[in-house]
N, C-alpha and C positions, 0 to 999 in steps of 0.2 A: 268667618274663619271656623273651621271644624274643630271639634274637641280634641282630635288627635293632634292637630297642629298646635293647639294651645298647650297641651301637655308636653309636647316636644320642646316648645319655646320655654316653658317653665323649667324643664330639665336642663336645657342649655344654659339658661340664666343662673341656675343653682350651681352648675359646674364652674361657670366663669366667676362667680362670686366667692368661691372657696378660698382663693389666695388672700382675699381681704380679711377673711375670718382667721387666717393663720398667723396674723401679725402678733408680735408680743405686746404686752401692756406697756404703758409709759414707764413703769418702774423697772422693767426688765425681769430677769428670771428670779431675782431675789425679792421681789415685791411681796407684800403681805396679801393673803387671800382676800378676795373682795366680798365674800359672804354668799355669793351666788354659786350654787353647786351645779355647774354646767354638765358635769358627768351624770348627775341624777336626772337632769332635765333631758339630756340626750338619750339616756336609757329609757326613760318613760316614753319619749317620742318613738323610739325604735320598737318598743314592745307594743305600743298602740298600733303602729303601722303594720307590724308583723301579724298581730292578732286579727286585725281587720282584713288583711289580704288573705290570711289563712282561712278565715271564716268564709270569705267570698269564694275562694277556690274549692273548699270542701262542699259548700252549697251547690256550686255548679257541677262538681263531679257527682255528687249524690243525685242531683236532678237528672243528669244525663244517664246515669246508671238505671234509675227508675224508669226512665223513658225507654231505654234499650231493652230492659226486662219486659216491660209491658208490650213492646212491639214484637219481641221474639222470646217467648217463655222457655223455649228449648235451650237457649244459650244462657239461662239465668246463672248457672254455676260458674261459668267462665267469666261472665260480666261481674258477678259478685266478688270473685277472687281478685280480678284486676282492680275493682273499685276499692277493696280493702287495702291492697298494696299501694294504690295511689293516695288514699287518705293517710296512710302511715307516712309516706314520703312528704306530703304536705305538712303534716304535724311535726315531722322532724325539722323542717325548715323553721317553724315557729320556735321549737326548742333551741335550735342554733341561735336564733335571735335573742332568746332569753340568756343563753350563755354569753353572747357578745354584750348584752346589756349589763350583766354582772361585771364583765371586764371593763366596760366603759365607766361604770359607777365607781370603780375602785381607782380610777385615775386621779 
């Protein structure tokens, strides 16, 4: 089985398992907190994934830009401009993840 099929299967299983995670605890809505801060754990996981994906994206973009500039030095200005815009957009996605992590943590 190829890695692409494995990741698709994992994603489908994660989506199918979400309703099981949405069930209330045995005590209902008025139950005492259990001591496990799931919001903090979820926020940490979100930030880890976002930072890792952002770093991979920025590395690939920078590598492709360096390759493009080395192949065609005359287009270095345009490639550099597009690379900086792309890196800013990638970094904004990581900052959005940070904002969402703060919102999750406060739940």
